[in-house]
N, C-alpha and C positions, 0 to 999 in steps of 0.2 A: 550680438552677432560677432562671430570670430572673424577677424580680418587678417588676411595673409598678404604680405607685401608683393607688389608686382614683380620685383626682382626674383622672388622665390618661384613665381609662376614661370618666368622666362628661363630660369635655370632648369627647372623640372622638364621643360619642353625641349631643352637643348638649343635654344636660340640665344646665342651669345650677344653681348652688348654691341660688338662690332657689326654683327649682322643686322641689328635693328637700325643702326645708323647708316650703313652703307648699302644694305640690301644684297650683299654678296654671300654666297653659300659658306657655311661653316660646318665643321664636323657634326653630323647627326641632324642638322637643321633642315637641309633641303628636302630630305625624305621623311621628315617628321610626320607621324600619323596620330590620329586621335587614339588614346588608349582604349582598351576593350570596354565598350559601353554600348548603349543603344544609339549613341549619337553618330551621325554621318556628317562630315564637314565638307562644304563645297564653296563655290564662288558664284556670286551674281556678277556677270561679266561687265555690267555697267561700271564696276570698280576700275576696269582697264579700258575705258571708252576711247582713249587716245592711242590705242595700240591695235594692230591688226590681229587676225585670227591666229596666225602662227605664233606671234609674240604672246598672245593671251594664253595659248595652250602651254607654252614654255614657262610663263610666269606663274600660272596656276600650279604646275608641277613643282616649281621651285618653292612655292609657298607651302607645299606639303598637303595640298587639297586634292580630293579625288572626284568630286562631283561638280558639274558645271551647269548653270542656267545662262543661256546665251541671249543677249539683247540684240536688237536688229542691226546695230552697227557692226556686229560680228557675224550675223547670220541674217542677211537682208530679207525682209518680209516678201519682197517680190522676186526672190530667187526661184529659179525653176525647180521642179521636183528632183531632177537629176543633180543639180548643184547642191540642193539640200542634202540629198543622200550621200554625195561625195564629201561634203563637210562633216556629216555625222560619222562617216568612215574614217576621216582624218582624226577626229576626236578620239574614236575608239582605238586607233593605232597608236595614239599618243599615250594610251593607258588611262584615259579619263572616261567618266560616265556622263553623257549628256542626259540630264534627267528632266529638264524643263526648258521652256523658252519664255521670254518676256523681260520686262513688263510690256504687255501689248494693250494699247488703248483701243476700245471698240465703241465707236460712236454711230455705227450703222449696221444693218444686217449684213451688208457686203463685207464689212470689216470683221464681223464675227465669223462669217463663212471663210474668209481668208485666213484668220487665225487658226481655225481647226484644220484646214488643209495644210497649212504651214507646219503645224505640230505633227500631223500624220506623216508628212513627207520627211520631216526631220527625225522621225522615229521615237518621239517622246510621248509620254502619257499624261503630261500636265502642262497647262498654260498658266503662267502668272499674268493675270489680266485685270483690266479695269473696264468692264462693260457698263454702259450707261444704265440707269435704273429701268428705263423702258425697254431694255433689251434683255433683261434677266430671264424672262420666260423663254424667249427665243434661244438664248444661250443654254438654258437648262435642257431644251429639246436637243440641241447639238451635242451636249454631254452624253445624252442617252444614245444618240445616233453613232457617235464616234468612239464611245467609251474612253474619253479623254477628260481628265479632271480639270477644273478651273479653280485656281486659288486667287482670290481678289486681294490686291495689295492696297493697304491704307497709306495715305500720304500726309497725315497730320494737319497742323494748322494751315489754313488757307485752302485746303482741299474741300470743295463743295460737294463732292460725290461720295467719297469714302474716307473721311478724316480719321476714324478710329476703328479698332476691331469691332466694337459694338455696332457701328454704323453698317459694317459688312454683315455681321451675324444676323441682325434683325431683318435684313433683306433676303437672306438665303437659308435661314434655319428650317424652313418648311419645304425646301427644294431638294433635288437629288443629293444624296450624301456625298457624291463626288464634286459637289459645289461647295467650296470652303474658303478658308482664309490663308493668305500669305501675310503673316503679321510682321511688319517692320517695327522692331522694338525701339528704334531711335525715334521715329515719327510718333509712335505711341507714347513714349516718355515726354516728347515735346508738347503734346497736347494735354499733358497733365494726368495721364493714365499710367498706373503702374503696370509695366508689361508682365510682371510675374502674376499679378491678380488677373489680368486679361487672359493670360495663358491658361490659368486654372478655369476661368469662367467659360471660355469658348473652346476648350480643348477638343471637344468632340468634332469640331470642324477645322482644326488646325492642320492644314495640309503641308504648309511650308513656312519657314521663318527666315527673315533677313536679319542677321545679327550685326549690330554696330554699337558704338557708344556715342554719347552726345555731351556737350560741354555744360548744358544747363537744362533745368526742367521748365523751359519756356519756349515760346515759338521761335526765339532767336537762337536757340541751342544749335550748335554746329557739330558735324561728325568729327570725332577725335579718335585716337588710337584706343582700342578696347583696353580698359583698365585705368585710363586717365580721366574718364568722364564720370557721370553721376549715376549710371545704371549699375545695380548690384548684379554684376555678371555671374559671379560664383553661385549666388542664390538662384538666379535664373536657370543656370545649367543644372543645378541640383534638382530643381523642379522638373525640368525636362527628363532627367534620368529617372526620377521617382515615378513620373507618369508614363514612362516607357514610350516616349515620343519616337516614332519610327520614320519621320520625314527627314529631310535634309536641313541642316543649319547652314545657310549660305551667307558668307561674309559679303557685305556691301560696304566697301570702304570708299567713301566719296571724297575724302580729303586728298590733297596732293595729287591731283589728276595727272600731272606730267611726270611725277616720280612717286608712284604709290607703293612700291615694293617695301621700303623700310617700314612704313606704318602698317601695311598689310601683314607683313611677317611678324611684326611685334604683336599685332592683334591675334594672329593665329597662335603664336607662342603663349600668349596670356590664356587663351581658351584651353589649349592643350595642357598647360600647367595647372589650370583650375581643375580640369577633369582628373588629372593625375592625383591630386590631393584627395579625391573622393573615392579612389579605388581601395 
């Protein structure tokens, strides 16, 4: 395997060392975009869970990301239809695309109903969700009724419902094709499954991906800046491009919750730099 140093990736993406340390804009970095490829880069807003919606929109743009999946702390599940539409309008005005909502946990039919109404009123066509096993058939019916996709998020070791991509796939493989996976590659790696092999094996149901890196291939592995951990990110990206993945690649940076921008921008820089080397 050919290895390219992290510094090369960061230089290629225009993210200077000072930016990754301070989180301040540098020439070319604040508006950095993914090179021309099939990959669309976005943010899972849980990364910015300690910031309000306005701050989250500004920080997402500063990170050079175009797509946004909003968690309930930024878009409350009990918000009125009017408030949801107003928030969606604010996101559009900011130059961002709200492409999904979640992760939303669904433990009753009422919570499934709420999730679909919420997504409809927010104007998105996908829910990143975790419906309980006994609600899969009911959720499948709602997918058909609303024409809204559901991508089930796996949560790795300790998750008794959907720990791995396989645990999701086996439950939904015979259901509506709009029922699929949101593979979290960090949790996938932590459970001892190679996310690259999982991507290949379950690609036909891969609706969304949360990208991150982790410190070890164990349950104790922690989120770290992309490129500093154990996941072969360049190979993963190469596989996505080769398979013409058309979904969003959403950064979920869980580290440094009170000061996430330096690590998030470093991670975006590494991914952009990796893609640059493949053009």
